[in-house]
N, CA, C and O atoms as a MOPAC input file, in Angstrom:
PM7 MOZYME 1SCF
protein

 N     24.84200 1    15.21300 1   -22.46200 1
 C     23.74600 1    14.81700 1   -21.60100 1
 C     22.56000 1    15.73100 1   -21.90600 1
 O     22.68300 1    16.95500 1   -21.87000 1
 N     21.40800 1    15.12100 1   -22.20700 1
 C     20.24200 1    15.91600 1   -22.57100 1
 C     19.57300 1    16.51000 1   -21.33900 1
 O     19.68000 1    15.97900 1   -20.23400 1
 N     18.88800 1    17.61100 1   -21.55300 1
 C     18.18100 1    18.32400 1   -20.48400 1
 C     17.04800 1    17.45200 1   -19.94600 1
 O     16.31000 1    16.84200 1   -20.72000 1
 N     16.91200 1    17.39300 1   -18.63800 1
 C     15.88100 1    16.58600 1   -17.99500 1
 C     14.93700 1    17.51500 1   -17.25800 1
 O     15.36300 1    18.25900 1   -16.37400 1
 N     13.66200 1    17.48400 1   -17.60800 1
 C     12.65000 1    18.29200 1   -16.94000 1
 C     11.76200 1    17.38400 1   -16.10600 1
 O     10.89100 1    16.70100 1   -16.64500 1
 N     11.97300 1    17.37000 1   -14.79800 1
 C     11.20100 1    16.46500 1   -13.94200 1
 C      9.73500 1    16.86200 1   -13.85900 1
 O      9.38300 1    18.03900 1   -13.92900 1
 N      8.89700 1    15.85300 1   -13.70800 1
 C      7.46700 1    16.08000 1   -13.54300 1
 C      7.06400 1    16.05200 1   -12.07200 1
 O      5.96400 1    16.46900 1   -11.70900 1
 N      7.97100 1    15.55400 1   -11.23100 1
 C      7.68200 1    15.46800 1    -9.80500 1
 C      8.98500 1    15.48000 1    -9.01000 1
 O     10.07300 1    15.30800 1    -9.55800 1
 N      8.84100 1    15.68600 1    -7.71700 1
 C      9.98700 1    15.65000 1    -6.80800 1
 C     10.66700 1    14.28800 1    -6.86700 1
 O     11.89300 1    14.18900 1    -6.91900 1
 N      9.84100 1    13.23800 1    -6.85900 1
 C     10.38500 1    11.86900 1    -6.85900 1
 C     11.16700 1    11.58200 1    -8.13900 1
 O     12.22700 1    10.95700 1    -8.10000 1
 N     10.64700 1    12.03600 1    -9.25100 1
 C     11.33500 1    11.83600 1   -10.52400 1
 C     12.66500 1    12.59500 1   -10.54200 1
 O     13.67300 1    12.07700 1   -11.02200 1
 N     12.66400 1    13.81000 1   -10.02300 1
 C     13.89200 1    14.60100 1    -9.95600 1
 C     14.91500 1    13.92100 1    -9.05700 1
 O     16.10300 1    13.88000 1    -9.37900 1
 N     14.45800 1    13.39200 1    -7.94000 1
 C     15.35300 1    12.72000 1    -7.00400 1
 C     15.97500 1    11.47000 1    -7.62500 1
 O     17.16500 1    11.21100 1    -7.44100 1
 N     15.17400 1    10.69500 1    -8.35800 1
 C     15.70700 1     9.51000 1    -9.03300 1
 C     16.77500 1     9.88800 1   -10.05300 1
 O     17.81900 1     9.24100 1   -10.14000 1
 N     16.50800 1    10.93800 1   -10.82300 1
 C     17.48300 1    11.37800 1   -11.82200 1
 C     18.75300 1    11.88000 1   -11.14500 1
 O     19.85900 1    11.62900 1   -11.62500 1
 N     18.59700 1    12.58200 1   -10.04100 1
 C     19.75000 1    13.07200 1    -9.29400 1
 C     20.58000 1    11.90800 1    -8.75800 1
 O     21.80900 1    11.96900 1    -8.76200 1
 N     19.91800 1    10.85800 1    -8.30200 1
 C     20.63000 1     9.66900 1    -7.83700 1
 C     21.40900 1     9.00800 1    -8.97500 1
 O     22.53800 1     8.56100 1    -8.77300 1
 N     20.81200 1     8.94300 1   -10.17800 1
 C     21.50100 1     8.36600 1   -11.33800 1
 C     22.73700 1     9.17800 1   -11.69200 1
 O     23.79800 1     8.62300 1   -11.97600 1
 N     22.58900 1    10.49800 1   -11.67300 1
 C     23.71900 1    11.37100 1   -11.98900 1
 C     24.83300 1    11.17700 1   -10.96900 1
 O     26.00400 1    11.05200 1   -11.33100 1
 N     24.46200 1    11.15100 1    -9.69800 1
 C     25.44800 1    10.97700 1    -8.63200 1
 C     26.19100 1     9.65600 1    -8.78600 1
 O     27.41300 1     9.60200 1    -8.64900 1
 N     25.44600 1     8.59300 1    -9.07200 1
 C     26.06800 1     7.27600 1    -9.23800 1
 C     27.03500 1     7.25300 1   -10.41500 1
 O     28.14200 1     6.72600 1   -10.29400 1
 N     26.63600 1     7.81500 1   -11.54500 1
 C     27.51500 1     7.78800 1   -12.71100 1
 C     28.76300 1     8.63400 1   -12.48100 1
 O     29.84100 1     8.29800 1   -12.97100 1
 N     28.62300 1     9.73400 1   -11.73500 1
 C     29.79800 1    10.56400 1   -11.44100 1
 C     30.72000 1     9.86500 1   -10.44700 1
 O     31.94200 1     9.96400 1   -10.56000 1
 N     30.14800 1     9.16500 1    -9.48200 1
 C     30.97100 1     8.45000 1    -8.50500 1
 C     31.72500 1     7.29500 1    -9.13700 1
 O     32.82700 1     6.95500 1    -8.70600 1
 N     31.13000 1     6.69100 1   -10.16200 1
 C     31.76900 1     5.56100 1   -10.83200 1
 C     32.75200 1     5.98700 1   -11.90900 1
 O     33.34500 1     5.14500 1   -12.58400 1
 N     32.92400 1     7.27900 1   -12.06900 1
 C     33.81000 1     7.82200 1   -13.10100 1
 C     33.47100 1     7.27800 1   -14.47900 1
 O     34.36200 1     6.99900 1   -15.28200 1
 N     32.16900 1     7.12900 1   -14.75200 1
 C     31.71100 1     6.59500 1   -16.03000 1
 C     31.63900 1     7.64600 1   -17.13400 1
 O     31.39300 1     7.30400 1   -18.29000 1
 N     31.84900 1     8.91800 1   -16.79700 1
 C     31.63100 1     9.97900 1   -17.76000 1
 C     32.92300 1    10.68000 1   -18.15300 1
 O     33.78900 1    10.92700 1   -17.31400 1
 N     33.04500 1    10.99900 1   -19.44200 1
 C     34.16000 1    11.86100 1   -19.86100 1
 C     33.99900 1    13.24200 1   -19.21700 1
 O     32.91100 1    13.58800 1   -18.75600 1
 N     35.05600 1    14.01400 1   -19.18400 1
 C     35.06700 1    15.28800 1   -18.48800 1
 C     33.92500 1    16.20800 1   -18.90300 1
 O     33.23900 1    16.75800 1   -18.04100 1
 N     33.70700 1    16.38600 1   -20.19600 1
 C     32.64800 1    17.28200 1   -20.67200 1
 C     31.26400 1    16.80300 1   -20.22300 1
 O     30.42300 1    17.61300 1   -19.83100 1
 N     31.03200 1    15.51000 1   -20.28000 1
 C     29.74800 1    14.96400 1   -19.83800 1
 C     29.59700 1    15.07300 1   -18.32100 1
 O     28.49700 1    15.29400 1   -17.81500 1
 N     30.70500 1    14.91900 1   -17.60300 1
 C     30.65800 1    15.05900 1   -16.15100 1
 C     30.28500 1    16.48600 1   -15.76600 1
 O     29.52200 1    16.69900 1   -14.82300 1
 N     30.82000 1    17.45900 1   -16.49100 1
 C     30.47900 1    18.84900 1   -16.22300 1
 C     29.00400 1    19.10300 1   -16.50600 1
 O     28.32700 1    19.76500 1   -15.72000 1
 N     28.50400 1    18.58400 1   -17.61800 1
 C     27.08300 1    18.73500 1   -17.96000 1
 C     26.21100 1    18.04400 1   -16.91000 1
 O     25.16400 1    18.56800 1   -16.53100 1
 N     26.63800 1    16.87800 1   -16.44300 1
 C     25.88200 1    16.14900 1   -15.41600 1
 C     25.86000 1    16.93500 1   -14.11400 1
 O     24.84000 1    16.98900 1   -13.42800 1
 N     26.99700 1    17.54400 1   -13.77700 1
 C     27.06600 1    18.35300 1   -12.57000 1
 C     26.09400 1    19.52900 1   -12.65200 1
 O     25.37600 1    19.81900 1   -11.69500 1
 N     26.07900 1    20.19900 1   -13.79800 1
 C     25.17200 1    21.33200 1   -13.98500 1
 C     23.71400 1    20.88400 1   -13.90100 1
 O     22.88500 1    21.55200 1   -13.28300 1
 N     23.41300 1    19.76200 1   -14.51900 1
 C     22.05200 1    19.22600 1   -14.45800 1
 C     21.70100 1    18.85700 1   -13.01300 1
 O     20.58400 1    19.09700 1   -12.55600 1
 N     22.65000 1    18.28300 1   -12.31500 1
 C     22.43200 1    17.93700 1   -10.91400 1
 C     22.13000 1    19.16300 1   -10.07500 1
 O     21.26000 1    19.12000 1    -9.20600 1
 N     22.83500 1    20.25100 1   -10.32300 1
 C     22.58000 1    21.49900 1    -9.59700 1
 C     21.15500 1    21.99100 1    -9.85000 1
 O     20.47600 1    22.44500 1    -8.92900 1
 N     20.70900 1    21.89800 1   -11.10100 1
 C     19.34700 1    22.31300 1   -11.44500 1
 C     18.31500 1    21.42000 1   -10.73800 1
 O     17.29200 1    21.90400 1   -10.25500 1
 N     18.59600 1    20.12800 1   -10.68800 1
 C     17.68900 1    19.20400 1   -10.01700 1
 C     17.63700 1    19.46000 1    -8.51000 1
 O     16.57300 1    19.36800 1    -7.89900 1
 N     18.78100 1    19.78000 1    -7.91700 1
 C     18.81500 1    20.10600 1    -6.48900 1
 C     17.96800 1    21.34700 1    -6.22700 1
 O     17.20000 1    21.38100 1    -5.26600 1
 N     18.10200 1    22.36200 1    -7.07100 1
 C     17.29800 1    23.57600 1    -6.90500 1
 C     15.81100 1    23.26600 1    -7.06100 1
 O     14.98800 1    23.77800 1    -6.30300 1
 N     15.46300 1    22.43000 1    -8.04000 1
 C     14.07200 1    22.02800 1    -8.24200 1
 C     13.54000 1    21.33700 1    -6.98300 1
 O     12.44800 1    21.65600 1    -6.51300 1
 N     14.30800 1    20.39800 1    -6.44400 1
 C     13.88100 1    19.65900 1    -5.25000 1
 C     13.73300 1    20.60400 1    -4.05700 1
 O     12.76800 1    20.49700 1    -3.30000 1
 N     14.67100 1    21.51700 1    -3.88700 1
 C     14.58400 1    22.47200 1    -2.78600 1
 C     13.33800 1    23.33900 1    -2.91900 1
 O     12.66800 1    23.62400 1    -1.92700 1
 N     13.02800 1    23.75700 1    -4.13700 1
 C     11.84500 1    24.57700 1    -4.37700 1
 C     10.57700 1    23.79500 1    -4.04000 1
 O      9.67700 1    24.31500 1    -3.38000 1
 N     10.51200 1    22.54200 1    -4.49700 1
 C      9.33800 1    21.71300 1    -4.21100 1
 C      9.17600 1    21.48300 1    -2.71000 1
 O      8.06100 1    21.53800 1    -2.19100 1
 N     10.27900 1    21.22700 1    -2.01300 1
 C     10.20700 1    21.02200 1    -0.56900 1
 C      9.73700 1    22.28200 1     0.14500 1
 O      8.95900 1    22.20200 1     1.09500 1
 N     10.20000 1    23.44000 1    -0.30200 1
 C      9.77300 1    24.70900 1     0.29100 1
 C      8.27600 1    24.92700 1     0.07000 1
 O      7.57200 1    25.39000 1     0.96700 1
 N      7.79800 1    24.59100 1    -1.12500 1
 C      6.37100 1    24.73900 1    -1.41900 1
 C      5.53700 1    23.83200 1    -0.51300 1
 O      4.51400 1    24.25200 1     0.02800 1
 N      5.98200 1    22.59700 1    -0.35700 1
 C      5.25500 1    21.64100 1     0.48100 1
 C      5.28600 1    22.08900 1     1.93900 1
 O      4.28100 1    22.00700 1     2.64400 1
 N      6.43500 1    22.56000 1     2.37900 1
 C      6.55700 1    23.01500 1     3.76300 1
 C      5.57100 1    24.15000 1     4.04800 1
 O      4.97300 1    24.20300 1     5.12300 1
 N      5.40600 1    25.04200 1     3.09700 1
 C      4.47100 1    26.15600 1     3.27000 1
 C      3.03300 1    25.66000 1     3.33800 1
 O      2.19600 1    26.26600 1     4.00600 1
 N      2.74500 1    24.56600 1     2.65300 1
 C      1.37700 1    24.05200 1     2.59300 1
 C      1.02300 1    23.10300 1     3.73100 1
 O     -0.14700 1    22.79100 1     3.95800 1
 N      2.05000 1    22.65100 1     4.44200 1
 C      1.77400 1    21.70800 1     5.54400 1
 C      0.84600 1    22.34900 1     6.55700 1
 O      1.07300 1    23.46000 1     7.03700 1
 N     -0.16700 1    21.63600 1     6.85300 1
 C     -1.12500 1    22.14700 1     7.82800 1
 C     -1.53900 1    21.00100 1     8.74500 1
 O     -1.47800 1    19.82800 1     8.37400 1
 N     -1.95100 1    21.36500 1     9.92700 1
 C     -2.45700 1    20.36700 1    10.86700 1
 C     -3.87800 1    20.72700 1    11.24900 1
 O     -4.24800 1    21.90000 1    11.27300 1
 N     -4.65600 1    19.72900 1    11.54200 1
 C     -6.04000 1    19.93200 1    11.94600 1
 C     -6.05700 1    20.13900 1    13.45900 1
 O     -5.64400 1    19.26200 1    14.21800 1
 N     -6.54100 1    21.31200 1    13.89200 1
 C     -6.50200 1    21.64500 1    15.31100 1
 C     -7.82300 1    22.29300 1    15.72100 1
 O     -8.11600 1    23.41200 1    15.30000 1
 N     -8.61500 1    21.61300 1    16.52800 1
 C     -9.89500 1    22.12900 1    17.02600 1
 C    -10.82600 1    22.59200 1    15.90600 1
 O    -11.42600 1    23.66300 1    15.99500 1
 N    -10.94400 1    21.79700 1    14.87100 1
 C    -11.88800 1    22.09000 1    13.81100 1
 C    -11.42100 1    23.09100 1    12.78000 1
 O    -12.18800 1    23.42100 1    11.87600 1
 N    -10.21200 1    23.58700 1    12.86900 1
 C     -9.73200 1    24.52700 1    11.86500 1
 C     -8.32100 1    24.15300 1    11.43200 1
 O     -7.55500 1    23.55900 1    12.19100 1
 N     -8.00100 1    24.50800 1    10.21400 1
 C     -6.66900 1    24.22800 1     9.69700 1
 C     -5.72400 1    25.35000 1    10.09100 1
 O     -6.04700 1    26.53000 1     9.95100 1
 N     -4.56600 1    24.97400 1    10.58100 1
 C     -3.54600 1    25.95600 1    10.94800 1
 C     -2.24000 1    25.55400 1    10.29100 1
 O     -1.99400 1    24.37100 1    10.05300 1
 N     -1.41500 1    26.52600 1    10.00000 1
 C     -0.09400 1    26.23800 1     9.46100 1
 C      0.71900 1    25.47500 1    10.50100 1
 O      0.68300 1    25.79900 1    11.68900 1
 N      1.43500 1    24.48500 1    10.05700 1
 C      2.29700 1    23.70900 1    10.93000 1
 C      3.55600 1    24.49100 1    11.20600 1
 O      4.23100 1    24.91900 1    10.26900 1
 N      3.89100 1    24.68900 1    12.46100 1
 C      5.11800 1    25.39600 1    12.82900 1
 C      6.14700 1    24.35100 1    13.22300 1
 O      5.90300 1    23.52600 1    14.10300 1
 N      7.28400 1    24.39300 1    12.57500 1
 C      8.30700 1    23.36900 1    12.79300 1
 C      9.45900 1    23.90900 1    13.65100 1
 O     10.62100 1    23.81500 1    13.25600 1
 N      9.14300 1    24.46700 1    14.81300 1
 C     10.19900 1    24.92300 1    15.67900 1
 C     10.23300 1    24.07700 1    16.95300 1
 O      9.30800 1    23.31000 1    17.21600 1
 N     11.26700 1    24.21300 1    17.71600 1
 C     11.48000 1    23.36100 1    18.89000 1
 C     10.57700 1    23.70200 1    20.06200 1
 O     10.49500 1    22.92100 1    21.01000 1
 N      9.89700 1    24.83700 1    20.03300 1
 C      9.09900 1    25.28600 1    21.17600 1
 C      7.67000 1    24.80000 1    21.15400 1
 O      6.87000 1    25.31100 1    21.93800 1
 N      7.28500 1    23.85500 1    20.32000 1
 C      5.89400 1    23.39200 1    20.23300 1
 C      5.47800 1    22.65800 1    21.45800 1
 O      4.33800 1    22.20200 1    21.54700 1

């Protein structure tokens, strides 16, 4: 299985879905399944990193100024 370098979160997610489907269908020989698993782990880390970056950038407009969005239950 060749290395996949995603250009976006959505692209990484689509590739991760393809890997998951092929592994669930038992379509891969053992060595390829291991490579797919490793690639899937890398894609999961990529997606987690992108989500963390977006979460940090989320802002809301409040009284004419931008403030960081706080995602806790006490809002």
